[in-house]
DORONU-64568 format. One record per residue (C-alpha): residue in one letter; chain; x, y, z. Coordinates in pm, 1 decimal, decimal comma, m for minus. Example, Ala and Ser with C-alpha at 12.3 -4.5 7.8 and 13.67 -1.06 7.14 Angstrom:
aa;ch;xx;yy;zz
A;A;1230,0;m450,0;780,0
S;A;1367,0;m106,0;714,0
This chain:
aa;ch;xx;yy;zz
M;A;m5466,1;1139,2;5711,2
L;A;m5521,7;1482,0;5530,5
N;A;m5596,7;1280,7;5206,1
R;A;m5842,1;1052,5;5382,5
Y;A;m6016,5;1350,9;5551,3
T;A;m6030,1;1535,9;5220,8
E;A;m6177,9;1234,5;5045,1
S;A;m6440,5;1185,1;5304,8
L;A;m6546,0;1551,8;5261,0
S;A;m6559,4;1519,7;4887,8
N;A;m6736,4;1173,7;4895,4
P;A;m7018,7;1151,0;5159,1
G;A;m7037,5;777,9;5117,7
T;A;m6676,3;720,0;5238,5
D;A;m6762,6;747,8;5610,8
S;A;m7014,1;456,8;5586,3
R;A;m6777,3;238,8;5391,7
M;A;m6492,9;303,3;5649,9
T;A;m6734,5;223,3;5938,1
G;A;m6826,6;m93,5;5768,8
Q;A;m6458,2;m186,9;5719,8
V;A;m6387,6;m123,2;6087,2
I;A;m6676,2;m359,6;6186,1
V;A;m6537,9;m632,9;5944,0
N;A;m6187,6;m596,5;6096,8
A;A;m6325,0;m613,0;6448,8
V;A;m6507,3;m935,8;6359,0
K;A;m6200,8;m1084,5;6212,0
I;A;m5997,9;m1009,4;6527,0
A;A;m6266,7;m1155,3;6746,2
L;A;m6280,0;m1482,5;6534,9
M;A;m5894,3;m1509,2;6549,5
A;A;m5914,0;m1467,6;6926,0
L;A;m6174,9;m1730,5;6952,5
M;A;m5957,7;m1975,1;6748,9
I;A;m5656,8;m1919,8;6974,9
L;A;m5868,4;m1975,5;7285,3
C;A;m6024,3;m2294,8;7136,3
F;A;m5690,7;m2430,9;6987,7
P;A;m5548,1;m2598,7;7313,8
T;A;m5868,0;m2793,9;7337,6
F;A;m5823,9;m2926,3;6985,3
V;A;m5456,5;m3013,7;7059,7
S;A;m5563,6;m3197,4;7380,7
A;A;m5824,6;m3391,9;7195,0
D;A;m5576,1;m3484,6;6922,6
E;A;m5304,9;m3575,2;7179,7
A;A;m5558,4;m3800,6;7363,7
A;A;m5645,6;m3975,7;7025,7
D;A;m5280,6;m4014,7;6949,0
K;A;m5206,7;m4173,3;7293,4
A;A;m5505,8;m4402,0;7252,5
A;A;m5376,9;m4516,5;6913,1
I;A;m5039,8;m4586,9;7056,6
R;A;m5170,0;m4794,8;7346,2
T;A;m5380,9;m4993,2;7104,1
A;A;m5086,1;m5065,3;6879,9
L;A;m4877,2;m5177,8;7180,4
G;A;m5146,5;m5411,7;7299,7
G;A;m5068,3;m5556,6;7641,4
A;A;m4725,9;m5390,8;7690,7
G;A;m4676,4;m5230,4;8024,5
V;A;m4675,7;m4865,2;7919,9
T;A;m4557,3;m4641,2;8203,8
S;A;m4603,5;m4306,1;8013,4
I;A;m4660,1;m4149,6;7669,8
E;A;m4547,0;m3791,8;7630,2
A;A;m4524,2;m3567,3;7327,2
T;A;m4177,9;m3486,7;7202,7
P;A;m4049,1;m3162,9;7033,1
V;A;m4083,5;m3350,9;6703,4
A;A;m4432,0;m3316,7;6556,6
G;A;m4614,0;m3645,3;6536,7
L;A;m4359,2;m3833,4;6747,7
Y;A;m4427,3;m3948,0;7098,4
E;A;m4185,8;m4067,6;7375,5
V;A;m4311,1;m4398,7;7518,9
V;A;m4174,7;m4551,5;7841,3
I;A;m4219,8;m4927,9;7888,2
G;A;m4066,1;m5026,1;8220,3
T;A;m3720,2;m4859,8;8197,9
Q;A;m3708,5;m4867,2;7824,1
V;A;m3760,1;m4543,8;7624,5
V;A;m3875,9;m4571,4;7265,4
Y;A;m4047,1;m4336,7;7013,3
I;A;m4369,9;m4417,1;6838,8
S;A;m4554,6;m4218,7;6560,1
N;A;m4881,7;m4064,0;6651,1
D;A;m5070,7;m4322,0;6448,4
G;A;m4901,7;m4613,4;6623,7
H;A;m4760,3;m4746,9;6302,4
Y;A;m4388,6;m4678,8;6344,0
L;A;m4144,1;m4735,1;6623,3
L;A;m3795,1;m4588,1;6666,4
Q;A;m3522,1;m4707,1;6911,4
G;A;m3223,4;m4501,8;6990,2
D;A;m3139,3;m4160,4;7118,8
L;A;m3327,6;m3841,4;7027,0
I;A;m3062,4;m3570,8;7005,5
D;A;m3118,2;m3196,6;7034,0
F;A;m2870,4;m3053,9;6778,1
R;A;m2884,6;m2711,7;6924,6
T;A;m2760,6;m2833,7;7271,4
R;A;m2588,5;m3148,2;7148,2
K;A;m2763,1;m3329,8;7431,0
S;A;m2960,9;m3665,6;7426,8
L;A;m3324,2;m3612,6;7541,4
T;A;m3340,1;m3986,6;7564,1
E;A;m3049,1;m4020,5;7802,6
A;A;m3197,6;m3732,2;8021,2
K;A;m3525,0;m3950,7;8047,9
R;A;m3330,4;m4272,4;8127,2
A;A;m3132,5;m4092,8;8395,0
N;A;m3453,3;m3968,0;8554,5
L;A;m3600,1;m4321,9;8551,2
R;A;m3283,8;m4472,4;8704,2
K;A;m3283,5;m4203,3;8970,5
Q;A;m3650,2;m4273,4;9064,7
L;A;m3585,4;m4648,7;9081,7
V;A;m3286,7;m4628,4;9312,8
S;A;m3447,5;m4349,8;9519,7
A;A;m3736,2;m4590,3;9612,5
L;A;m3493,7;m4825,1;9785,9
D;A;m3441,4;m4726,5;10153,5
E;A;m3086,9;m4667,1;10261,8
S;A;m3143,5;m4930,6;10546,9
K;A;m3113,7;m5184,1;10259,4
M;A;m2768,1;m5060,5;10161,3
I;A;m2409,8;m5090,0;10300,5
I;A;m2285,5;m4730,0;10316,9
F;A;m1931,2;m4597,0;10348,9
K;A;m1972,2;m4233,7;10450,9
P;A;m1692,6;m3965,1;10462,7
E;A;m1669,6;m3714,0;10742,3
K;A;m1789,0;m3444,8;10507,3
V;A;m2011,7;m3567,7;10222,1
K;A;m1961,7;m3393,7;9893,0
H;A;m2115,0;m3646,5;9651,3
V;A;m2316,2;m3965,3;9683,7
V;A;m2289,4;m4260,6;9444,8
T;A;m2464,5;m4593,5;9443,1
V;A;m2253,8;m4893,4;9342,5
F;A;m2381,5;m5235,9;9239,2
T;A;m2113,0;m5468,7;9334,1
D;A;m2019,5;m5837,3;9301,8
I;A;m1790,3;m5977,2;9573,3
D;A;m1597,0;m6188,9;9318,0
C;A;m1561,6;m5916,0;9057,0
G;A;m1198,1;m5798,8;9006,8
Y;A;m1270,5;m5432,1;8937,8
C;A;m1518,7;m5428,8;9223,4
R;A;m1235,5;m5538,5;9444,5
K;A;m1011,1;m5269,4;9298,3
L;A;m1273,1;m4995,7;9368,3
H;A;m1323,0;m5119,0;9722,9
S;A;m942,9;m5125,6;9782,8
Q;A;m940,0;m4755,0;9714,9
M;A;m1225,4;m4675,6;9950,3
D;A;m1015,4;m4446,0;10168,8
E;A;m936,1;m4227,2;9861,1
Y;A;m1300,6;m4197,3;9760,0
L;A;m1393,2;m4100,0;10114,7
A;A;m1113,4;m3849,4;10122,8
R;A;m1258,5;m3674,4;9823,3
G;A;m1600,7;m3658,8;9994,0
I;A;m1761,4;m3936,9;9796,1
E;A;m2009,9;m4148,0;9990,1
I;A;m2038,6;m4500,8;9851,4
R;A;m2376,2;m4679,4;9887,3
Y;A;m2336,7;m5048,0;9810,1
L;A;m2597,1;m5279,5;9658,7
F;A;m2529,7;m5637,3;9562,9
F;A;m2547,5;m5777,8;9214,3
P;A;m2405,0;m6135,1;9211,3
R;A;m2353,1;m6185,4;8837,3
S;A;m2360,0;m6562,0;8859,7
G;A;m2715,7;m6539,5;8979,2
A;A;m2924,9;m6638,9;9292,4
H;A;m2810,4;m6914,7;9523,9
T;A;m2459,6;m6933,9;9381,7
A;A;m2130,6;m6899,1;9566,4
S;A;m2120,1;m6508,9;9501,1
Y;A;m2480,9;m6485,7;9612,0
D;A;m2413,5;m6677,7;9929,1
K;A;m2114,7;m6454,6;10003,4
A;A;m2336,7;m6144,7;9976,4
V;A;m2595,6;m6293,6;10206,5
S;A;m2327,8;m6380,1;10459,7
V;A;m2184,5;m6021,9;10449,3
W;A;m2530,5;m5879,9;10504,5
C;A;m2591,5;m6105,0;10793,4
A;A;m2271,5;m6030,9;10966,1
D;A;m2249,5;m5831,2;11288,2
D;A;m2029,2;m5577,4;11119,3
R;A;m2139,7;m5559,4;10744,1
K;A;m1867,0;m5311,7;10630,5
Q;A;m1585,2;m5506,5;10777,6
A;A;m1729,6;m5830,6;10650,7
L;A;m1763,9;m5682,1;10300,7
T;A;m1396,3;m5566,5;10312,7
D;A;m1277,9;m5910,9;10439,8
S;A;m1473,8;m6085,7;10167,8
K;A;m1338,5;m5863,0;9895,1
N;A;m989,5;m5926,6;10022,8
R;A;m1059,3;m6305,5;10002,8
R;A;m1066,8;m6335,6;10371,3
P;A;m1314,8;m6590,1;10507,5
V;A;m1649,3;m6457,5;10637,3
P;A;m1856,3;m6693,5;10851,4
K;A;m2146,4;m6831,1;10647,8
K;A;m2478,3;m6696,5;10783,4
T;A;m2844,9;m6651,9;10659,5
C;A;m3099,3;m6400,0;10770,8
S;A;m3363,3;m6177,7;10629,5
N;A;m3181,6;m5973,3;10356,9
P;A;m3239,4;m5742,6;10058,9
I;A;m3004,8;m5927,6;9805,7
D;A;m3296,6;m6043,4;9593,1
E;A;m3443,0;m5700,0;9590,2
H;A;m3106,6;m5558,7;9484,6
M;A;m3089,8;m5809,0;9198,8
R;A;m3441,9;m5723,3;9083,3
L;A;m3354,1;m5363,3;9079,0
A;A;m3038,1;m5438,2;8879,1
E;A;m3253,4;m5622,3;8628,4
Q;A;m3482,6;m5328,1;8602,7
L;A;m3185,9;m5108,3;8530,4
G;A;m3061,6;m5339,4;8267,6
L;A;m2726,4;m5409,8;8437,1
R;A;m2493,6;m5644,7;8262,1
G;A;m2177,4;m5595,6;8460,3
T;A;m2012,1;m5471,0;8780,1
P;A;m1913,8;m5239,9;8922,3
Y;A;m2204,8;m5028,4;8805,8
I;A;m2187,1;m4671,2;8945,0
L;A;m2492,5;m4450,9;8959,6
F;A;m2460,6;m4071,5;9025,0
E;A;m2703,2;m3869,2;9210,8
N;A;m2866,4;m3727,0;8892,7
G;A;m2920,6;m4068,2;8753,3
Q;A;m2627,7;m4070,4;8509,6
S;A;m2428,1;m4398,4;8519,2
A;A;m2077,6;m4509,7;8485,6
P;A;m2087,8;m4876,9;8387,0
G;A;m1746,5;m4973,0;8510,2
Y;A;m1459,2;m4892,8;8750,7
V;A;m1374,3;m4521,2;8772,6
P;A;m1061,1;m4413,7;8981,9
P;A;m1110,1;m4176,7;9278,0
K;A;m967,8;m3869,4;9122,3
Q;A;m1148,5;m3919,0;8794,7
M;A;m1481,4;m3988,7;8970,7
A;A;m1446,8;m3681,5;9186,4
E;A;m1398,6;m3480,4;8857,0
M;A;m1689,4;m3638,0;8691,6
L;A;m1919,5;m3571,5;8985,9
D;A;m1799,2;m3206,8;8994,0
Q;A;m1889,5;m3171,6;8636,8
V;A;m2231,4;m3330,7;8703,1
R;A;m2304,0;m3083,1;8978,2
V;A;m2206,4;m2785,7;8756,6
G;A;m2415,9;m2914,4;8464,6
S;A;m2717,9;m2950,8;8688,3
K;A;m2721,1;m2591,0;8803,4
């Protein structure tokens, strides 16, 4: 500071030069601020153009959503319940999981879980057969087939699931298809006066009177198709994660506890 002050005293033109430099610096700062303020607009415009390019590339595909990913130039595209990744110019498509190496978690599976959760949440509980414990700790939705061996095994342990506070909400997915023997059994169970008892009897190979009535079995099957089910039992946790197969009561309770801790 002393040197600068001395220089200005010895050179009268220094003050004017310093003043000019201050003005130049102020102008630079103002321009930078303006660029920062305008930048989101440019990004939004680019993103809109990217999404338009992707929609054009996909043609008539039923795109549910297009969202930017943490990877520059790569977008997450949801088509129905399928999650894929497409480049911003619409030229390249990737199928598979996008993994965050820092957390070792799949961003793709998180999206799929959310989609599954939304789909099942849209179905009213009045269209389910529910086995509820006295004190509910966890809730799972199970797609079941009356003639599936592991479905029968799961149901035979119902008291153990309930004792661990696990509520079981049943939906039907007769793997043999509509209007088959398994499908007709599901309809008869639904139309019974006591659905829970009829389901238990049917899974234990005890005869259930054949009945027909207005029922949600076809709706269950459409939902199963949307979720991409291939087998039963298919167990869906509250957060949308799935266990495609039989899980014993103790192990399921442990898994559900871990899910709850992980969601906090």
